[in-house]
Rosetta silent file (secondary structure, phi, psi, omega in degrees, C-alpha in Angstrom):
SEQUENCE: MTKKLTLSVDEELIRFAHQYSEETQQSISEIFEKYLSRLQGEINVANLSKEAHSLYGVLEGTVLPDKKDLRKAFHEKSIT
SCORE:     score description
SCORE:     0.000 S_00000001
   1 L     0.000  127.874 -174.202   -5.011  -16.060   10.284 S_00000001
   2 L   -91.096  131.371  171.389   -1.329  -15.847   11.037 S_00000001
   3 L  -140.887  155.805 -170.289    0.911  -18.862   10.423 S_00000001
   4 L   -78.147  149.945  178.218    4.605  -19.462   10.637 S_00000001
   5 L  -135.803  123.404  175.524    6.942  -19.610    7.553 S_00000001
   6 L   -90.745  126.724 -178.272   10.373  -20.961    7.421 S_00000001
   7 L  -123.166  151.134  171.742   12.827  -19.396    4.963 S_00000001
   8 L  -105.909  120.797 -170.779   16.296  -20.063    3.802 S_00000001
   9 L  -136.218  144.271  175.308   18.062  -16.635    3.347 S_00000001
  10 L   -60.323  147.818 -178.917   21.587  -15.566    2.639 S_00000001
  11 H   -56.529  -41.177 -179.177   23.544  -14.562    5.815 S_00000001
  12 H   -56.531  -55.632 -173.624   24.248  -10.968    4.415 S_00000001
  13 H   -65.566  -27.613 -178.019   20.524  -10.496    4.008 S_00000001
  14 H   -68.881  -45.465  176.533   19.660  -11.942    7.492 S_00000001
  15 H   -58.451  -44.682  174.585   22.160   -9.364    8.899 S_00000001
  16 H   -60.037  -47.246  179.768   20.588   -6.588    6.881 S_00000001
  17 H   -55.600  -52.496 -179.036   17.022   -7.700    7.933 S_00000001
  18 H   -56.481  -46.515 -178.696   18.058   -7.503   11.619 S_00000001
  19 H   -64.499  -51.726  174.894   19.660   -4.148   11.245 S_00000001
  20 H   -58.758  -37.797  179.021   16.768   -2.735    9.281 S_00000001
  21 H   -60.747  -47.007 -171.799   14.260   -4.241   11.742 S_00000001
  22 H   -72.544  -43.645  178.915   15.904   -2.360   14.721 S_00000001
  23 H   -47.702  -46.386 -173.409   16.272    0.862   12.688 S_00000001
  24 H   -93.674   -6.611 -173.852   12.551    0.880   11.783 S_00000001
  25 L    53.672   49.115  176.631   11.290   -0.656   14.971 S_00000001
  26 L  -125.258  155.252  170.883    9.521   -3.328   12.950 S_00000001
  27 L   -83.872  162.521  177.944    9.739   -7.097   13.288 S_00000001
  28 H   -63.797  -38.606  177.548   11.219   -8.895   10.432 S_00000001
  29 H   -59.845  -35.227 -178.826    7.790  -10.653    9.927 S_00000001
  30 H   -65.399  -53.047 -176.155    6.063   -7.218    9.614 S_00000001
  31 H   -54.881  -47.914 -177.181    8.633   -6.101    7.045 S_00000001
  32 H   -61.070  -42.993 -179.575    8.290   -9.345    5.048 S_00000001
  33 H   -64.051  -46.054  179.252    4.488   -9.192    5.231 S_00000001
  34 H   -64.562  -36.451 -179.814    4.351   -5.522    3.971 S_00000001
  35 H   -73.878  -30.778  165.166    6.769   -6.451    1.076 S_00000001
  36 H   -73.272  -33.151  170.997    4.493   -9.176    0.004 S_00000001
  37 H   -59.961  -41.012 -176.834    1.467   -7.218    0.336 S_00000001
  38 H   -70.426  -36.168  172.420    3.013   -4.605   -1.842 S_00000001
  39 H   -62.139  -42.000  178.976    4.158   -7.176   -4.397 S_00000001
  40 H   -65.266  -37.307  167.241    0.750   -8.655   -4.466 S_00000001
  41 H   -53.815  -46.933  179.921   -0.620   -5.187   -5.146 S_00000001
  42 H   -69.284  -31.940  172.334    1.702   -4.684   -8.009 S_00000001
  43 H   -65.998  -47.451 -175.812    0.722   -8.006   -9.548 S_00000001
  44 H   -64.865  -39.316  177.816   -2.990   -7.011   -9.289 S_00000001
  45 H   -64.941  -35.333  175.830   -2.163   -3.694  -10.937 S_00000001
  46 H   -69.465  -17.658  177.796   -0.411   -5.435  -13.819 S_00000001
  47 L   -98.663   13.671  173.437   -3.547   -7.402  -14.526 S_00000001
  48 L   -75.641  170.240  174.980   -5.682   -4.284  -14.954 S_00000001
  49 L   -76.327  164.441 -178.532   -6.910   -3.367  -18.378 S_00000001
  50 H   -56.969  -39.736  179.892   -4.768   -0.908  -20.322 S_00000001
  51 H   -71.035  -46.292  179.069   -7.110    1.954  -19.617 S_00000001
  52 H   -64.353  -39.565  176.889   -7.464    1.301  -15.852 S_00000001
  53 H   -55.685  -39.985  177.426   -3.726    0.855  -15.664 S_00000001
  54 H   -68.837  -18.411 -179.429   -3.196    4.300  -17.017 S_00000001
  55 H   -88.521  -20.423 -175.663   -5.394    5.744  -14.401 S_00000001
  56 L   -53.537  119.226  178.236   -3.705    3.864  -11.517 S_00000001
  57 L    80.603   16.761 -177.769   -2.203    6.265   -8.984 S_00000001
  58 L   -76.747  -22.483  176.924   -3.372    9.330  -10.645 S_00000001
  59 L  -100.613    4.078  177.588   -4.930   10.604   -7.321 S_00000001
  60 L   -63.487  128.951 -179.536   -1.983    9.430   -5.142 S_00000001
  61 L    93.934   -5.853 -174.289   -0.880   12.251   -3.010 S_00000001
  62 L  -101.075  132.423  174.424   -4.034   14.243   -3.623 S_00000001
  63 L   -85.763  124.892 -179.356   -6.285   15.132   -0.705 S_00000001
  64 L   -89.798  141.451  177.135   -9.714   14.175   -1.514 S_00000001
  65 L   -68.138  152.653  175.638  -12.593   16.344   -0.146 S_00000001
  66 L   -59.033  149.217  172.036  -14.826   14.928    2.611 S_00000001
  67 H   -60.760  -38.299  179.305  -18.084   13.361    1.417 S_00000001
  68 H   -64.439  -38.850  177.819  -20.054   15.763    3.735 S_00000001
  69 H   -66.798  -38.905  169.637  -18.362   18.697    2.238 S_00000001
  70 H   -57.779  -46.135 -175.358  -19.128   17.465   -1.299 S_00000001
  71 H   -74.063  -35.138  178.212  -22.797   16.957   -0.501 S_00000001
  72 H   -62.898  -54.072  177.906  -22.949   20.512    1.185 S_00000001
  73 H   -51.793  -45.957 -176.598  -21.412   22.125   -1.922 S_00000001
  74 H   -63.989  -50.311 -176.471  -23.722   20.198   -4.262 S_00000001
  75 H   -58.166  -43.483  178.760  -26.765   21.195   -2.159 S_00000001
  76 H   -61.210  -36.490 -177.854  -25.701   24.908   -2.055 S_00000001
  77 H   -69.920  -43.180 -173.771  -25.285   24.814   -5.852 S_00000001
  78 H   -66.112  -26.844 -175.394  -28.625   23.219   -6.332 S_00000001
  79 H   -78.376  -30.229 -177.050  -30.437   25.829   -4.318 S_00000001
  80 L   -86.706    0.000    0.000  -29.110   28.835   -6.220 S_00000001
């Protein structure tokens, strides 16, 4: 559910926000929402256990194989 939010922001930041909004073809609301979502994710990561935190992002940028391909490879291995 989307709701309105009123903010008080420095004029320079407002100018920057409008400029960035035009350059990226995003609304200021979208930019702000993405920022808050990222911040929320970072806070959630900070609450992970030490072991889980050390693994966070380890697969980032890695192309994971498709589930069907994994099943096929497993099946082929089990037959031989």
